[in-house]
C-alpha positions in Angstrom: 34.3 88.5 93.9 37.7 87.9 95.5 39.6 91.1 95.7 43.4 90.9 95.6 45.2 94.2 95.9 49.0 94.1 96.2 51.7 95.7 94.1 55.4 96.2 94.1 56.8 99.7 93.6 60.1 101.2 94.7 59.9 104.6 96.3 62.5 106.8 98.0 61.4 108.4 101.3 63.5 110.4 103.8 62.2 110.9 107.3 64.1 112.5 110.2 63.8 111.4 113.8 62.3 114.8 114.7 59.3 114.0 112.5 58.4 110.8 114.4 54.7 110.5 115.0 51.7 108.2 114.9 50.7 108.0 111.2 47.1 107.3 110.0 46.8 106.5 106.3 43.5 105.5 104.6 43.4 103.0 101.7 40.5 102.0 99.5 38.9 99.7 102.0 41.2 99.7 105.1 43.1 102.2 107.3 46.7 101.7 108.4 48.0 103.2 111.7 51.7 103.0 112.8 54.6 104.9 114.3 57.1 106.2 111.8 60.0 106.4 114.3 61.3 103.0 113.3 64.0 102.2 110.7 61.1 101.5 108.2 60.2 105.2 108.1 57.0 106.5 106.6 54.8 104.3 104.4 52.9 105.1 101.2 49.4 103.6 100.7 48.2 102.4 97.3 44.8 100.8 97.2 44.8 98.4 100.1 48.6 98.0 100.3 51.2 99.9 102.2 54.8 100.3 101.1 58.0 101.3 103.0 61.4 102.3 101.6 63.9 102.3 104.5 67.0 104.5 103.9 69.2 103.5 106.9 68.3 99.9 107.7 71.8 98.4 107.2 74.3 96.1 108.9 78.0 96.4 107.9 81.1 94.7 109.2 84.6 95.8 108.1 88.1 94.4 108.6 87.4 91.6 111.1 84.8 93.5 113.0 83.0 90.2 113.6 79.2 90.0 113.7 77.3 93.3 113.3 73.5 93.4 113.4 70.6 95.8 112.7 67.1 95.0 113.8 63.7 96.7 113.9 60.1 96.0 114.6 57.1 97.6 112.8 53.6 97.5 114.3 50.7 98.4 112.1 47.0 98.5 113.1 44.9 97.6 110.1 41.1 98.2 110.2 38.4 97.8 107.6 36.9 101.3 106.8 33.4 101.9 108.1 30.8 101.0 105.5 33.1 98.8 103.5 31.6 95.6 102.1 34.8 93.6 102.6 36.6 91.7 105.3 40.2 90.7 105.6 41.1 87.1 104.9 44.9 87.1 104.2 48.0 89.2 104.5 50.9 89.1 102.0 54.4 90.4 102.7 57.2 91.3 100.2 60.7 92.5 101.1 63.7 93.6 99.0 67.3 94.6 99.7 70.8 94.0 98.6 74.2 92.9 100.0 77.9 93.0 99.2 80.6 90.5 100.2 84.3 90.9 99.7 86.4 87.9 100.6 85.5 84.3 101.1 85.1 84.4 104.9 82.6 87.2 105.1 78.8 86.5 105.3 75.4 88.1 105.6 71.8 87.1 106.4 68.4 88.7 106.3 65.5 87.2 108.2 62.4 88.1 110.2 58.9 87.2 111.3 55.4 88.3 110.2 52.7 88.1 112.9 49.0 89.0 112.6 46.8 89.2 115.7 43.1 90.0 115.8 41.9 93.0 117.8 38.4 91.6 118.1 36.9 88.4 119.5 36.5 86.4 116.4 37.9 83.2 117.8 36.6 80.8 120.4 40.1 81.1 122.0 41.0 84.9 121.9 43.0 86.3 120.5 43.3 84.8 117.0 46.9 84.9 116.0 49.3 83.4 113.4 52.9 84.0 112.5 55.5 83.1 109.9 59.3 83.1 110.1 61.0 84.0 106.9 64.6 84.3 105.6 66.4 85.4 102.4 69.1 83.2 101.0 71.4 81.8 100.7 73.3 85.1 100.3 76.6 83.9 99.0 77.6 85.9 95.9 81.0 87.5 96.4 82.3 90.7 94.8 79.1 92.1 93.4 76.2 94.1 94.8 73.4 91.6 94.7 69.7 91.9 95.5 67.7 89.7 97.8 63.9 89.2 98.1 61.5 87.6 100.6 57.9 86.7 100.2 55.7 85.5 103.0 52.1 85.6 104.1 49.4 84.6 106.6 46.0 83.1 105.6 43.4 83.5 108.4 41.8 80.2 107.2 44.8 78.3 108.6 43.8 79.3 112.2 40.8 77.3 113.5 37.8 79.5 114.0 39.3 82.6 112.3 38.7 82.9 108.6 37.9 86.7 108.3 38.5 89.8 110.4 38.0 93.6 110.3 40.6 94.8 112.8 44.1 93.3 113.3 47.6 94.1 114.6 50.4 93.4 112.1 53.9 93.0 113.5 57.0 92.8 111.2 60.4 92.0 112.8 63.6 92.1 110.7 67.2 91.2 111.6 70.1 91.9 109.3 73.5 90.4 110.2 76.9 91.1 108.6 80.1 89.3 109.6 83.7 89.7 108.6 86.6 87.9 110.3 89.6 88.7 108.2 91.3 92.1 107.7 90.7 93.5 104.2 87.4 91.8 103.9 83.9 93.2 104.5 80.2 92.4 104.6 77.2 94.6 104.1 73.5 93.9 103.9 70.6 96.4 103.7 66.8 96.4 103.6 65.4 98.8 101.0 61.8 97.9 100.5 58.8 96.6 102.4 55.2 95.9 101.1 52.2 94.7 103.1 49.2 93.8 101.0 45.7 92.4 101.8 43.4 89.9 100.2 39.8 91.0 100.9 36.6 89.1 100.3 33.0 90.3 100.4 31.3 90.3 103.8 29.7 86.8 104.2 25.9 86.9 104.1 24.4 85.0 107.1 22.4 81.9 106.2 19.3 83.4 107.8 19.5 86.3 105.3 19.7 83.9 102.4 16.7 81.9 103.7 14.7 85.2 104.2 15.6 86.2 100.6 14.6 82.8 99.3 11.3 83.0 101.1 10.5 86.4 99.7 11.3 85.2 96.2 9.1 82.1 96.7 6.2 84.3 97.9 6.6 86.6 94.9 6.6 83.6 92.5 3.4 82.2 94.1 1.7 85.6 94.0 2.5 85.9 90.3 1.3 82.4 89.5 -1.9 83.0 91.3 -2.5 86.3 89.4 -1.9 84.5 86.1 -4.4 81.8 87.0 -7.0 84.4 88.0 -6.7 86.1 84.6 -7.1 82.9 82.7 
């Protein structure tokens, strides 16, 4: 049975730089390992998804400051837990934030890239890797704090020879850009939420195992038939 575990939940987490460390968090079927010293902060694991609520990932340009950017990269090692009967087949990404523009010449943008790379030799050409560039927009509403969203994903089936995996490196890169060119105008854009979810499928059973199981079933049927004939 296909197992799809991803949810959206807004959480508020505050992490100081002095607490930066390598974090290991165990989900239902997978384990996430990452460094919390980035602008993403510390994640929260629910099921087989991990959620981040950045509190200081913001770009702001005031009174003709020009272009002001904020960028960060998050690397997460994701591994299927020992003994799990599932393999990873797809990653889903959801992001949320908001922005505020004052004045017709100010502008903002939010964009990034999701990349997933295998940690094991599951491809003929190693390593297996796929990436997707994403952007929110257009972000053009003036005078009102407005939300933005991004949804992206990577399906292992789109990479020849991949399909499933049990250990990967997920890299998320985000760039926020705010630009103001006129005095009295401003631009602000911030990232407030990040969710990485997995689609898991049961471990494929090799064809030889199916054949072996079929042979055992056939032998059992033949034995039962022979017994019935003997009794008659």
